[in-house]
N, CA and C atoms as an extended XYZ file, in Angstrom:
471
Properties=species:S:1:pos:R:3:atomname:S:1:resname:S:1:resid:I:1 pbc="F F F"
N       -18.392      -13.921       -7.843 N   MET     1
C       -18.282      -13.442       -6.478 CA  MET     1
C       -18.882      -12.039       -6.411 C   MET     1
N       -19.692      -11.831       -5.430 N   GLU     2
C       -20.312      -10.524       -5.194 CA  GLU     2
C       -19.819       -9.960       -3.867 C   GLU     2
N       -19.600       -8.665       -3.830 N   ALA     3
C       -19.235       -8.012       -2.573 CA  ALA     3
C       -20.417       -8.066       -1.618 C   ALA     3
N       -20.125       -8.135       -0.340 N   ARG     4
C       -21.171       -8.150        0.682 CA  ARG     4
C       -21.909       -6.818        0.758 C   ARG     4
N       -21.245       -5.749        0.365 N   LEU     5
C       -21.787       -4.402        0.456 CA  LEU     5
C       -21.301       -3.637       -0.765 C   LEU     5
N       -22.178       -2.862       -1.375 N   ASN     6
C       -21.787       -2.031       -2.504 CA  ASN     6
C       -21.177       -0.749       -1.947 C   ASN     6
N       -19.877       -0.747       -1.822 N   ALA     7
C       -19.177        0.394       -1.222 CA  ALA     7
C       -19.280        1.647       -2.084 C   ALA     7
N       -19.563        1.468       -3.367 N   TYR     8
C       -19.663        2.623       -4.263 CA  TYR     8
C       -21.090        3.139       -4.356 C   TYR     8
N       -22.059        2.309       -4.014 N   GLY     9
C       -23.451        2.705       -4.087 CA  GLY     9
C       -24.048        3.107       -2.754 C   GLY     9
N       -23.363        2.782       -1.675 N   ASN    10
C       -23.850        3.110       -0.337 CA  ASN    10
C       -23.391        4.521        0.038 C   ASN    10
N       -24.310        5.348        0.509 N   ALA    11
C       -23.989        6.750        0.803 CA  ALA    11
C       -22.916        6.887        1.887 C   ALA    11
N       -23.022        6.110        2.945 N   VAL    12
C       -22.042        6.207        4.031 CA  VAL    12
C       -20.673        5.739        3.552 C   VAL    12
N       -20.620        4.589        2.897 N   ALA    13
C       -19.344        4.042        2.436 CA  ALA    13
C       -18.686        4.952        1.406 C   ALA    13
N       -19.470        5.492        0.483 N   SER    14
C       -18.871        6.353       -0.538 CA  SER    14
C       -18.392        7.684        0.046 C   SER    14
N       -19.121        8.198        1.033 N   LYS    15
C       -18.672        9.432        1.701 CA  LYS    15
C       -17.364        9.175        2.449 C   LYS    15
N       -17.281        8.062        3.154 N   PHE    16
C       -16.049        7.687        3.853 CA  PHE    16
C       -14.900        7.556        2.855 C   PHE    16
N       -15.163        6.896        1.730 N   ALA    17
C       -14.126        6.712        0.711 CA  ALA    17
C       -13.627        8.053        0.181 C   ALA    17
N       -14.522        9.014       -0.007 N   ARG    18
C       -14.092       10.338       -0.476 CA  ARG    18
C       -13.121       10.974        0.519 C   ARG    18
N       -13.403       10.811        1.807 N   TYR    19
C       -12.509       11.390        2.817 CA  TYR    19
C       -11.148       10.708        2.824 C   TYR    19
N       -11.139        9.393        2.761 N   ILE    20
C        -9.822        8.742        2.793 CA  ILE    20
C        -9.090        8.915        1.464 C   ILE    20
N        -9.832        9.086        0.373 N   ASN    21
C        -9.179        9.408       -0.898 CA  ASN    21
C        -8.492       10.771       -0.820 C   ASN    21
N        -9.109       11.711       -0.100 N   SER    22
C        -8.472       13.018        0.099 CA  SER    22
C        -7.175       12.871        0.880 C   SER    22
N        -7.182       12.011        1.878 N   ALA    23
C        -5.955       11.744        2.636 CA  ALA    23
C        -4.905       11.117        1.713 C   ALA    23
N        -5.341       10.253        0.833 N   GLY    24
C        -4.427        9.623       -0.111 CA  GLY    24
C        -3.784       10.620       -1.058 C   GLY    24
N        -4.507       11.670       -1.408 N   LYS    25
C        -3.961       12.704       -2.294 CA  LYS    25
C        -2.794       13.429       -1.629 C   LYS    25
N        -2.883       13.632       -0.325 N   VAL    26
C        -1.775       14.255        0.411 CA  VAL    26
C        -0.517       13.410        0.245 C   VAL    26
N        -0.662       12.103        0.352 N   VAL    27
C         0.485       11.203        0.215 CA  VAL    27
C         0.974       11.177       -1.232 C   VAL    27
N         0.061       11.020       -2.182 N   SER    28
C         0.496       10.924       -3.583 CA  SER    28
C         1.164       12.212       -4.063 C   SER    28
N         0.802       13.335       -3.474 N   ASP    29
C         1.425       14.614       -3.826 CA  ASP    29
C         2.733       14.882       -3.070 C   ASP    29
N         3.098       13.988       -2.181 N   SER    30
C         4.316       14.178       -1.378 CA  SER    30
C         5.561       13.853       -2.201 C   SER    30
N         6.728       14.026       -1.571 N   THR    31
C         7.995       13.722       -2.247 CA  THR    31
C         8.405       12.258       -2.100 C   THR    31
N         7.586       11.454       -1.450 N   LEU    32
C         7.867       10.015       -1.400 CA  LEU    32
C         7.763        9.487       -2.829 C   LEU    32
N         8.811        8.844       -3.348 N   PRO    33
C         8.804        8.439       -4.756 CA  PRO    33
C         7.579        7.586       -5.115 C   PRO    33
N         6.973        7.876       -6.260 N   PRO    34
C         5.783        7.113       -6.684 CA  PRO    34
C         6.016        5.603       -6.733 C   PRO    34
N         7.199        5.162       -7.167 N   ALA    35
C         7.474        3.720       -7.214 CA  ALA    35
C         7.440        3.130       -5.809 C   ALA    35
N         8.000        3.842       -4.842 N   THR    36
C         7.971        3.384       -3.453 CA  THR    36
C         6.536        3.323       -2.957 C   THR    36
N         5.741        4.314       -3.303 N   GLN    37
C         4.336        4.314       -2.882 CA  GLN    37
C         3.621        3.072       -3.389 C   GLN    37
N         3.819        2.722       -4.642 N   GLU    38
C         3.142        1.535       -5.187 CA  GLU    38
C         3.666        0.258       -4.542 C   GLU    38
N         4.970        0.163       -4.320 N   LEU    39
C         5.524       -1.034       -3.677 CA  LEU    39
C         4.933       -1.222       -2.280 C   LEU    39
N         4.803       -0.137       -1.540 N   VAL    40
C         4.223       -0.181       -0.193 CA  VAL    40
C         2.777       -0.671       -0.262 C   VAL    40
N         2.008       -0.119       -1.191 N   LYS    41
C         0.603       -0.510       -1.317 CA  LYS    41
C         0.470       -1.983       -1.712 C   LYS    41
N         1.335       -2.428       -2.598 N   ILE    42
C         1.298       -3.829       -3.024 CA  ILE    42
C         1.655       -4.750       -1.867 C   ILE    42
N         2.734       -4.440       -1.163 N   ARG    43
C         3.186       -5.344       -0.093 CA  ARG    43
C         2.175       -5.429        1.041 C   ARG    43
N         1.639       -4.321        1.492 N   ALA    44
C         0.633       -4.365        2.556 CA  ALA    44
C        -0.592       -5.141        2.088 C   ALA    44
N        -0.990       -4.936        0.839 N   SER    45
C        -2.161       -5.626        0.306 CA  SER    45
C        -1.932       -7.130        0.223 C   SER    45
N        -0.709       -7.539       -0.125 N   GLN    46
C        -0.382       -8.969       -0.135 CA  GLN    46
C        -0.488       -9.552        1.269 C   GLN    46
N         0.105       -8.870        2.221 N   ILE    47
C         0.083       -9.353        3.607 CA  ILE    47
C        -1.349       -9.496        4.111 C   ILE    47
N        -2.185       -8.509        3.793 N   ASN    48
C        -3.566       -8.499        4.280 CA  ASN    48
C        -4.507       -9.368        3.455 C   ASN    48
N        -4.005       -9.961        2.391 N   GLY    49
C        -4.846      -10.809        1.556 CA  GLY    49
C        -5.925      -10.034        0.827 C   GLY    49
N        -5.638       -8.795        0.455 N   CYS    50
C        -6.611       -7.964       -0.251 CA  CYS    50
C        -6.388       -8.091       -1.753 C   CYS    50
N        -7.160       -8.964       -2.371 N   GLY    51
C        -7.042       -9.177       -3.803 CA  GLY    51
C        -7.354       -7.932       -4.606 C   GLY    51
N        -8.384       -7.182       -4.193 N   PHE    52
C        -8.779       -5.985       -4.927 CA  PHE    52
C        -7.626       -4.986       -4.978 C   PHE    52
N        -7.026       -4.687       -3.830 N   CYS    53
C        -5.928       -3.707       -3.801 CA  CYS    53
C        -4.662       -4.249       -4.463 C   CYS    53
N        -4.389       -5.542       -4.309 N   THR    54
C        -3.222       -6.123       -4.976 CA  THR    54
C        -3.385       -5.992       -6.487 C   THR    54
N        -4.571       -6.317       -6.996 N   ASP    55
C        -4.861       -6.187       -8.417 CA  ASP    55
C        -4.687       -4.734       -8.864 C   ASP    55
N        -5.311       -3.817       -8.136 N   MET    56
C        -5.263       -2.406       -8.499 CA  MET    56
C        -3.837       -1.882       -8.540 C   MET    56
N        -3.086       -2.111       -7.487 N   HIS    57
C        -1.781       -1.462       -7.385 CA  HIS    57
C        -0.717       -2.119       -8.242 C   HIS    57
N        -0.817       -3.404       -8.519 N   THR    58
C         0.126       -4.001       -9.471 CA  THR    58
C        -0.155       -3.474      -10.876 C   THR    58
N        -1.435       -3.324      -11.222 N   LYS    59
C        -1.781       -2.786      -12.548 CA  LYS    59
C        -1.378       -1.320      -12.662 C   LYS    59
N        -1.642       -0.531      -11.616 N   ASP    60
C        -1.239        0.881      -11.646 CA  ASP    60
C         0.276        1.009      -11.763 C   ASP    60
N         1.002        0.181      -11.029 N   ALA    61
C         2.466        0.239      -11.075 CA  ALA    61
C         2.981       -0.147      -12.460 C   ALA    61
N         2.430       -1.197      -13.046 N   ALA    62
C         2.841       -1.614      -14.389 CA  ALA    62
C         2.516       -0.513      -15.401 C   ALA    62
N         1.360        0.080      -15.261 N   HIS    63
C         0.943        1.163      -16.160 CA  HIS    63
C         1.898        2.357      -16.045 C   HIS    63
N         2.449        2.580      -14.863 N   ALA    64
C         3.382        3.691      -14.635 CA  ALA    64
C         4.813        3.326      -15.036 C   ALA    64
N         5.023        2.088      -15.518 N   GLY    65
C         6.345        1.710      -15.996 CA  GLY    65
C         7.118        0.747      -15.121 C   GLY    65
N         6.528        0.307      -14.035 N   GLU    66
C         7.210       -0.664      -13.165 CA  GLU    66
C         7.414       -1.960      -13.938 C   GLU    66
N         8.548       -2.612      -13.716 N   THR    67
C         8.840       -3.840      -14.458 CA  THR    67
C         8.109       -5.040      -13.858 C   THR    67
N         7.819       -5.994      -14.715 N   ALA    68
C         7.171       -7.231      -14.273 CA  ALA    68
C         8.059       -7.951      -13.254 C   ALA    68
N         9.367       -7.930      -13.471 N   GLN    69
C        10.285       -8.602      -12.551 CA  GLN    69
C        10.136       -8.061      -11.133 C   GLN    69
N        10.142       -6.747      -10.987 N   ARG    70
C        10.010       -6.152       -9.652 CA  ARG    70
C         8.639       -6.450       -9.053 C   ARG    70
N         7.604       -6.373       -9.857 N   LEU    71
C         6.260       -6.662       -9.347 CA  LEU    71
C         6.148       -8.098       -8.862 C   LEU    71
N         6.748       -9.025       -9.597 N   HIS    72
C         6.689      -10.429       -9.201 CA  HIS    72
C         7.500      -10.708       -7.941 C   HIS    72
N         8.468       -9.858       -7.651 N   LEU    73
C         9.355      -10.105       -6.516 CA  LEU    73
C         8.997       -9.330       -5.249 C   LEU    73
N         7.948       -8.529       -5.281 N   VAL    74
C         7.587       -7.752       -4.091 CA  VAL    74
C         7.375       -8.669       -2.886 C   VAL    74
N         6.698       -9.774       -3.063 N   ALA    75
C         6.409      -10.677       -1.939 CA  ALA    75
C         7.685      -11.303       -1.368 C   ALA    75
N         8.743      -11.356       -2.170 N   ALA    76
C        10.009      -11.946       -1.729 CA  ALA    76
C        11.128      -10.907       -1.786 C   ALA    76
N        10.816       -9.687       -1.404 N   TRP    77
C        11.746       -8.570       -1.576 CA  TRP    77
C        13.068       -8.754       -0.844 C   TRP    77
N        13.080       -9.473        0.255 N   ARG    78
C        14.330       -9.644        1.014 CA  ARG    78
C        15.394      -10.395        0.209 C   ARG    78
N        14.952      -11.314       -0.627 N   GLU    79
C        15.879      -12.123       -1.416 CA  GLU    79
C        16.120      -11.548       -2.805 C   GLU    79
N        15.435      -10.482       -3.158 N   ALA    80
C        15.525       -9.917       -4.506 CA  ALA    80
C        16.543       -8.783       -4.554 C   ALA    80
N        17.309       -8.741       -5.621 N   LYS    81
C        18.329       -7.715       -5.797 CA  LYS    81
C        17.826       -6.512       -6.582 C   LYS    81
N        16.547       -6.476       -6.884 N   VAL    82
C        16.012       -5.454       -7.787 CA  VAL    82
C        15.474       -4.215       -7.072 C   VAL    82
N        15.558       -4.179       -5.743 N   PHE    83
C        15.036       -3.044       -4.984 CA  PHE    83
C        16.185       -2.240       -4.388 C   PHE    83
N        16.010       -0.926       -4.350 N   THR    84
C        17.036       -0.065       -3.760 CA  THR    84
C        17.012       -0.219       -2.236 C   THR    84
N        18.053        0.263       -1.590 N   ASP    85
C        18.086        0.225       -0.127 CA  ASP    85
C        16.935        1.039        0.470 C   ASP    85
N        16.612        2.168       -0.154 N   ALA    86
C        15.495        2.993        0.330 CA  ALA    86
C        14.171        2.245        0.194 C   ALA    86
N        13.973        1.555       -0.918 N   GLU    87
C        12.747        0.773       -1.099 CA  GLU    87
C        12.676       -0.377       -0.111 C   GLU    87
N        13.802       -1.014        0.129 N   ARG    88
C        13.837       -2.133        1.078 CA  ARG    88
C        13.483       -1.639        2.492 C   ARG    88
N        13.991       -0.466        2.862 N   ALA    89
C        13.668        0.105        4.174 CA  ALA    89
C        12.176        0.419        4.262 C   ALA    89
N        11.612        0.946        3.190 N   ALA    90
C        10.176        1.243        3.165 CA  ALA    90
C         9.352       -0.045        3.238 C   ALA    90
N         9.794       -1.081        2.555 N   LEU    91
C         9.071       -2.363        2.590 CA  LEU    91
C         9.135       -2.992        3.987 C   LEU    91
N        10.277       -2.877        4.647 N   GLU    92
C        10.384       -3.406        6.015 CA  GLU    92
C         9.451       -2.651        6.954 C   GLU    92
N         9.440       -1.326        6.851 N   LEU    93
C         8.542       -0.532        7.686 CA  LEU    93
C         7.080       -0.887        7.382 C   LEU    93
N         6.788       -1.104        6.119 N   THR    94
C         5.434       -1.504        5.717 CA  THR    94
C         5.045       -2.827        6.370 C   THR    94
N         5.918       -3.804        6.301 N   GLU    95
C         5.607       -5.105        6.892 CA  GLU    95
C         5.394       -4.992        8.391 C   GLU    95
N         6.299       -4.305        9.069 N   GLN    96
C         6.154       -4.185       10.518 CA  GLN    96
C         4.938       -3.346       10.889 C   GLN    96
N         4.658       -2.291       10.120 N   GLY    97
C         3.501       -1.452       10.393 CA  GLY    97
C         2.185       -2.145       10.088 C   GLY    97
N         2.214       -3.076        9.165 N   THR    98
C         1.016       -3.838        8.806 CA  THR    98
C         0.779       -4.979        9.788 C   THR    98
N         1.849       -5.540       10.295 N   ARG    99
C         1.743       -6.690       11.203 CA  ARG    99
C         1.877       -6.288       12.667 C   ARG    99
N         1.417       -5.123       13.026 N   ILE   100
C         1.542       -4.616       14.396 CA  ILE   100
C         1.025       -5.631       15.415 C   ILE   100
N        -0.098       -6.244       15.132 N   ALA   101
C        -0.684       -7.193       16.089 CA  ALA   101
C         0.178       -8.433       16.270 C   ALA   101
N         1.022       -8.741       15.309 N   ASP   102
C         1.871       -9.931       15.386 CA  ASP   102
C         3.152       -9.693       16.175 C   ASP   102
N         3.492       -8.437       16.403 N   ALA   103
C         4.757       -8.114       17.059 CA  ALA   103
C         4.470       -7.397       18.380 C   ALA   103
N         4.967       -7.968       19.454 N   ALA   104
C         4.696       -7.401       20.777 CA  ALA   104
C         5.174       -5.956       20.894 C   ALA   104
N         6.253       -5.614       20.232 N   GLY   105
C         6.807       -4.277       20.358 CA  GLY   105
C         6.435       -3.336       19.234 C   GLY   105
N         5.580       -3.754       18.318 N   GLY   106
C         5.217       -2.894       17.198 CA  GLY   106
C         6.360       -2.773       16.207 C   GLY   106
N         6.586       -1.584       15.707 N   VAL   107
C         7.661       -1.325       14.750 CA  VAL   107
C         8.964       -1.143       15.529 C   VAL   107
N        10.006       -1.836       15.107 N   THR   108
C        11.280       -1.780       15.819 CA  THR   108
C        12.004       -0.459       15.575 C   THR   108
N        12.846       -0.099       16.525 N   ASP   109
C        13.685        1.095       16.366 CA  ASP   109
C        14.618        0.915       15.166 C   ASP   109
N        15.079       -0.301       14.939 N   GLU   110
C        15.976       -0.579       13.814 CA  GLU   110
C        15.275       -0.312       12.475 C   GLU   110
N        14.041       -0.768       12.330 N   ALA   111
C        13.300       -0.533       11.085 CA  ALA   111
C        13.071        0.965       10.887 C   ALA   111
N        12.733        1.660       11.961 N   TRP   112
C        12.515        3.106       11.853 CA  TRP   112
C        13.813        3.824       11.464 C   TRP   112
N        14.905        3.484       12.129 N   ALA   113
C        16.187        4.129       11.842 CA  ALA   113
C        16.624        3.868       10.402 C   ALA   113
N        16.390        2.664        9.936 N   ASP   114
C        16.757        2.336        8.553 CA  ASP   114
C        15.934        3.177        7.574 C   ASP   114
N        14.637        3.288        7.810 N   ALA   115
C        13.789        4.115        6.944 CA  ALA   115
C        14.230        5.580        6.998 C   ALA   115
N        14.625        6.037        8.184 N   ALA   116
C        15.037        7.438        8.360 CA  ALA   116
C        16.372        7.737        7.672 C   ALA   116
N        17.172        6.704        7.413 N   LYS   117
C        18.429        6.913        6.680 CA  LYS   117
C        18.166        7.340        5.239 C   LYS   117
N        17.062        6.909        4.677 N   TYR   118
C        16.795        7.108        3.258 CA  TYR   118
C        15.667        8.085        2.951 C   TYR   118
N        14.899        8.445        3.978 N   HIS   119
C        13.742        9.306        3.760 CA  HIS   119
C        13.786       10.484        4.730 C   HIS   119
N        13.535       11.690        4.205 N   ASP   120
C        13.501       12.855        5.084 CA  ASP   120
C        12.210       12.830        5.909 C   ASP   120
N        12.052       13.808        6.778 N   GLU   121
C        10.908       13.804        7.693 CA  GLU   121
C         9.563       13.834        6.961 C   GLU   121
N         9.467       14.627        5.899 N   ASP   122
C         8.215       14.682        5.139 CA  ASP   122
C         7.934       13.341        4.454 C   ASP   122
N         8.973       12.722        3.923 N   GLN   123
C         8.798       11.416        3.292 CA  GLN   123
C         8.418       10.354        4.324 C   GLN   123
N         9.010       10.435        5.513 N   LEU   124
C         8.628        9.501        6.583 CA  LEU   124
C         7.168        9.693        6.980 C   LEU   124
N         6.750       10.944        7.074 N   ALA   125
C         5.350       11.222        7.402 CA  ALA   125
C         4.429       10.653        6.320 C   ALA   125
N         4.818       10.817        5.064 N   ALA   126
C         4.026       10.275        3.960 CA  ALA   126
C         4.019        8.751        3.994 C   ALA   126
N         5.165        8.163        4.297 N   LEU   127
C         5.271        6.705        4.361 CA  LEU   127
C         4.390        6.122        5.468 C   LEU   127
N         4.453        6.705        6.655 N   VAL   128
C         3.615        6.254        7.766 CA  VAL   128
C         2.136        6.433        7.413 C   VAL   128
N         1.808        7.567        6.833 N   SER   129
C         0.422        7.826        6.442 CA  SER   129
C        -0.053        6.828        5.390 C   SER   129
N         0.806        6.533        4.434 N   LEU   130
C         0.457        5.587        3.379 CA  LEU   130
C         0.242        4.182        3.934 C   LEU   130
N         1.098        3.763        4.845 N   ILE   131
C         0.940        2.433        5.458 CA  ILE   131
C        -0.399        2.362        6.186 C   ILE   131
N        -0.732        3.399        6.935 N   ALA   132
C        -2.023        3.421        7.635 CA  ALA   132
C        -3.180        3.433        6.641 C   ALA   132
N        -3.057        4.211        5.585 N   LEU   133
C        -4.123        4.346        4.595 CA  LEU   133
C        -4.376        3.043        3.844 C   LEU   133
N        -3.317        2.403        3.353 N   ILE   134
C        -3.525        1.174        2.578 CA  ILE   134
C        -4.069        0.067        3.480 C   ILE   134
N        -3.671        0.060        4.729 N   ASN   135
C        -4.233       -0.925        5.651 CA  ASN   135
C        -5.727       -0.688        5.860 C   ASN   135
N        -6.157        0.566        5.902 N   ALA   136
C        -7.589        0.868        6.018 CA  ALA   136
C        -8.330        0.382        4.775 C   ALA   136
N        -7.816        0.693        3.594 N   TYR   137
C        -8.432        0.217        2.355 CA  TYR   137
C        -8.495       -1.313        2.333 C   TYR   137
N        -7.390       -1.960        2.683 N   ASN   138
C        -7.355       -3.423        2.676 CA  ASN   138
C        -8.419       -4.003        3.582 C   ASN   138
N        -8.528       -3.459        4.778 N   ARG   139
C        -9.498       -3.989        5.730 CA  ARG   139
C       -10.932       -3.818        5.223 C   ARG   139
N       -11.226       -2.673        4.644 N   MET   140
C       -12.566       -2.463        4.085 CA  MET   140
C       -12.862       -3.497        3.005 C   MET   140
N       -11.942       -3.671        2.078 N   ASN   141
C       -12.168       -4.581        0.963 CA  ASN   141
C       -12.223       -6.043        1.387 C   ASN   141
N       -11.396       -6.421        2.346 N   VAL   142
C       -11.427       -7.802        2.829 CA  VAL   142
C       -12.730       -8.081        3.581 C   VAL   142
N       -13.161       -7.137        4.411 N   ILE   143
C       -14.390       -7.326        5.179 CA  ILE   143
C       -15.600       -7.492        4.257 C   ILE   143
N       -15.672       -6.663        3.214 N   ILE   144
C       -16.844       -6.759        2.336 CA  ILE   144
C       -16.630       -7.753        1.188 C   ILE   144
N       -15.481       -8.371        1.123 N   GLN   145
C       -15.124       -9.340        0.076 CA  GLN   145
C       -15.250       -8.720       -1.317 C   GLN   145
N       -14.613       -7.573       -1.485 N   GLN   146
C       -14.630       -6.879       -2.770 CA  GLN   146
C       -13.906       -7.743       -3.807 C   GLN   146
N       -14.569       -8.144       -4.876 N   PRO   147
C       -13.936       -9.005       -5.880 CA  PRO   147
C       -12.761       -8.310       -6.573 C   PRO   147
N       -11.808       -9.103       -7.009 N   ALA   148
C       -10.615       -8.585       -7.678 CA  ALA   148
C       -10.546       -9.087       -9.111 C   ALA   148
N        -9.821       -8.348       -9.923 N   GLY   149
C        -9.511       -8.794      -11.267 CA  GLY   149
C       -10.015       -7.896      -12.373 C   GLY   149
N       -10.989       -7.060      -12.100 N   ASP   150
C       -11.589       -6.229      -13.135 CA  ASP   150
C       -11.039       -4.805      -13.194 C   ASP   150
N       -10.172       -4.450      -12.277 N   TYR   151
C        -9.684       -3.063      -12.210 CA  TYR   151
C        -8.926       -2.703      -13.485 C   TYR   151
N        -9.135       -1.477      -13.946 N   GLN   152
C        -8.404       -0.910      -15.074 CA  GLN   152
C        -7.636        0.306      -14.589 C   GLN   152
N        -6.344        0.448      -14.941 N   PRO   153
C        -5.564        1.607      -14.485 CA  PRO   153
C        -6.282        2.920      -14.771 C   PRO   153
N        -6.303        3.782      -13.765 N   GLY   154
C        -6.944        5.082      -13.876 CA  GLY   154
C        -8.451        5.060      -13.662 C   GLY   154
N        -8.985        3.904      -13.349 N   GLN   155
C       -10.431        3.740      -13.198 CA  GLN   155
C       -11.044        4.710      -12.196 C   GLN   155
N       -10.306        5.034      -11.141 N   PHE   156
C       -10.855        5.891      -10.100 CA  PHE   156
C       -10.363        7.335      -10.183 C   PHE   156
N        -9.861        7.728      -11.339 N   GLY   157
C        -9.494        9.136      -11.488 CA  GLY   157
C        -8.104        9.412      -11.768 C   GLY   157
């Protein structure tokens, strides 16, 4: 499988990627727990059918010490007992924020209030930013059909 566009070799695409990577650094440097950040990226990527990002973030999470059990259960997090209440609130916000077009009212007040119980304002800002960011990455990769499976942890820095 070949990507429709070489996002790393194209000047416009690579310049755009540098800018959104800078936005990603703001989130990764925030107080939102790194494990929560990876779970959010994995879940949004699963929903969006982004194989490249799902591959990348499951490998990065495993490399950082995430357990195989938790990684295997992200797609079924509601039925899994391995996630904290704070992680579950972040995953719910991720799902609703990713599926905005599917829900007439967007993100519910209940999902927001639940996330706010476990995350301070800076963490909420990072969480919202991360959901928007991973959705942008997913859309780029799905549109260009970026192949998955070859990613190595730390490959991009």
